[in-house]
C-alpha positions as CSV (number, residue, x, y, z in Angstrom):
1,M,0.0,0.0,0.0
2,R,1.4,3.4,-1.0
3,K,1.7,6.2,1.5
4,T,-0.9,8.4,-0.2
5,Q,-3.4,5.5,0.0
6,L,-2.5,5.0,3.7
7,Y,-3.1,8.7,4.4
8,A,-6.4,8.7,2.5
9,K,-7.5,5.6,4.3
10,H,-7.1,7.4,7.7
11,G,-8.5,10.7,6.4
12,L,-5.2,12.6,6.5
13,H,-3.7,14.9,4.0
14,P,-0.6,13.4,2.3
15,L,1.6,16.2,3.5
16,V,0.6,15.7,7.1
17,H,3.0,13.2,8.8
18,L,2.1,11.2,11.9
19,S,4.8,11.8,14.5
20,T,4.4,10.0,17.8
21,M,6.9,9.5,20.6
22,L,6.4,6.5,22.7
23,I,7.2,7.3,26.3
24,P,7.3,4.6,29.0
25,K,4.4,4.8,31.5
26,K,6.8,4.8,34.4
27,T,8.5,7.9,33.0
28,R,5.2,9.6,32.3
29,V,4.0,9.0,35.8
30,A,7.3,10.3,37.3
31,V,7.1,13.5,35.3
32,F,3.4,14.1,36.0
33,S,3.9,13.3,39.7
34,Y,6.7,15.8,40.0
35,L,4.7,18.5,38.1
36,F,1.6,18.0,40.2
37,K,3.6,18.0,43.5
38,E,5.5,21.2,42.6
39,G,3.0,23.0,40.3
40,V,5.9,24.1,38.1
41,L,8.6,22.4,36.1
42,V,11.8,23.7,34.6
43,A,13.9,22.1,32.0
44,K,17.0,23.1,30.1
45,K,16.7,23.2,26.3
46,D,19.0,20.3,25.8
47,T,17.6,16.9,24.7
48,H,20.8,14.9,25.3
49,I,20.9,15.2,29.1
50,K,18.9,13.8,32.0
51,H,16.6,16.2,33.8
52,N,18.0,17.7,37.0
53,E,15.2,16.9,39.4
54,I,13.6,13.8,37.8
55,D,15.7,10.8,36.7
56,V,14.4,10.8,33.2
57,P,15.8,12.0,29.8
58,N,15.2,15.7,29.3
59,L,13.7,14.9,25.8
60,Y,10.8,13.1,27.5
61,V,10.1,15.9,29.8
62,I,10.1,18.5,27.0
63,K,7.8,16.3,24.8
64,L,5.4,15.5,27.6
65,M,5.1,19.2,28.5
66,Q,4.7,20.1,24.8
67,S,1.7,17.7,24.8
68,L,0.2,19.2,27.9
69,K,0.7,22.7,26.5
70,S,-1.2,21.8,23.3
71,R,-4.1,20.8,25.5
72,N,-3.8,24.0,27.6
73,Y,-2.9,22.1,30.8
74,V,0.3,24.1,31.3
75,N,1.5,27.6,30.4
76,E,5.0,27.8,29.0
77,S,7.6,30.5,29.0
78,F,11.1,30.3,27.6
79,T,14.0,32.3,29.0
80,W,17.7,32.0,28.9
81,N,17.7,28.5,27.2
82,H,15.3,27.1,29.8
83,Y,11.6,26.1,29.6
84,Y,9.3,27.0,32.4
85,W,5.9,25.3,32.7
86,Y,3.1,26.3,35.1
87,L,0.0,24.2,35.7
88,T,-3.4,25.6,34.9
89,N,-6.5,24.7,36.7
90,E,-7.5,22.3,33.9
91,G,-4.1,20.8,34.1
92,I,-4.5,20.2,37.9
93,N,-7.8,18.4,37.3
94,Y,-6.3,16.3,34.5
95,L,-3.3,15.2,36.5
96,R,-5.4,14.6,39.6
97,E,-7.5,12.2,37.4
98,F,-4.5,10.7,35.7
99,L,-2.6,10.0,38.9
100,H,-5.8,9.0,40.9
101,L,-5.3,11.6,43.6
102,P,-8.0,12.9,45.9
103,E,-9.3,16.5,45.9
104,E,-7.5,17.3,49.1
105,I,-4.0,17.0,47.6
106,V,-3.0,20.2,45.8
107,P,0.3,21.4,44.1
108,A,2.8,23.3,46.2
109,T,2.0,26.5,44.3
110,L,-1.5,26.5,45.7
111,K,-0.7,25.7,49.3
112,K,-1.1,28.6,51.7
113,K,2.0,29.3,53.8
114,A,2.0,30.7,57.3
115,S,1.8,34.4,57.4
116,T,5.4,35.5,56.9
117,A,4.7,39.2,57.2
118,T,3.8,38.9,60.8
119,T,6.8,36.7,61.7
120,Q,9.2,39.1,60.0
121,R,7.8,42.1,61.9
122,A,8.0,40.2,65.2
123,G,11.6,39.2,64.7
124,A,12.8,42.8,63.8
125,G,16.0,41.5,62.4
126,G,17.6,41.3,59.0
127,R,18.0,44.1,56.5
128,G,16.4,47.3,57.5
129,A,16.4,46.5,61.2
130,G,17.6,49.2,63.6
131,R,16.5,52.1,61.5
132,R,15.4,54.0,64.6
133,G,11.8,55.0,64.0
134,F,11.5,54.7,60.3
135,D,9.3,51.7,60.8
136,S,7.1,53.4,63.3
137,A,3.4,53.4,62.5
138,E,1.6,56.5,61.2
139,G,4.5,58.9,61.7
140,E,4.4,58.9,65.5
141,A,7.2,60.8,67.3
142,V,10.4,59.0,68.0
143,A,11.7,59.5,71.5
144,D,15.4,60.0,70.6
145,K,14.9,62.6,67.9
146,P,14.5,66.3,69.1
147,Q,11.2,67.9,68.1
148,G,11.2,70.6,65.5
149,L,13.9,69.2,63.3
150,G,13.3,68.1,59.7
151,R,13.6,64.7,58.2
152,G,17.1,65.2,56.6
153,R,20.5,65.6,58.0
154,V,21.2,68.2,60.7
155,G,23.3,71.2,59.7
156,G,23.1,70.7,55.9
157,Q,26.1,68.4,55.8
């Protein structure tokens, strides 16, 4: 059977080629599990190396993410020779169904962290600490600064 007859039999245009990459299920599950756990995935644009975080070839990661991107399950950005993929809400639902996970399990990007703003204020350490009154609320007077002086340096130095 000729190629044109084969394409016609399957309802395809002769110039459209079928390209399929067979990826082992174990690899697919490993990549999808990591993506669901983290919510994001980064891969260098190099198909000849193994992925940094997952022990699978980088080519498989790129092709799986390309497939998810075509179905709008991930958003992709490319910067400095690295791909960055972010899960969408539809992608979360798809991976939850694919991996047979309950609704309670969510990616790390959606988990709420403890309020860090209150813990940083309570500690009063780190950069910006000890600025003597610049962090005071609503411009209240600072005890060690004489009244009547401006905000700048004294004496125009």
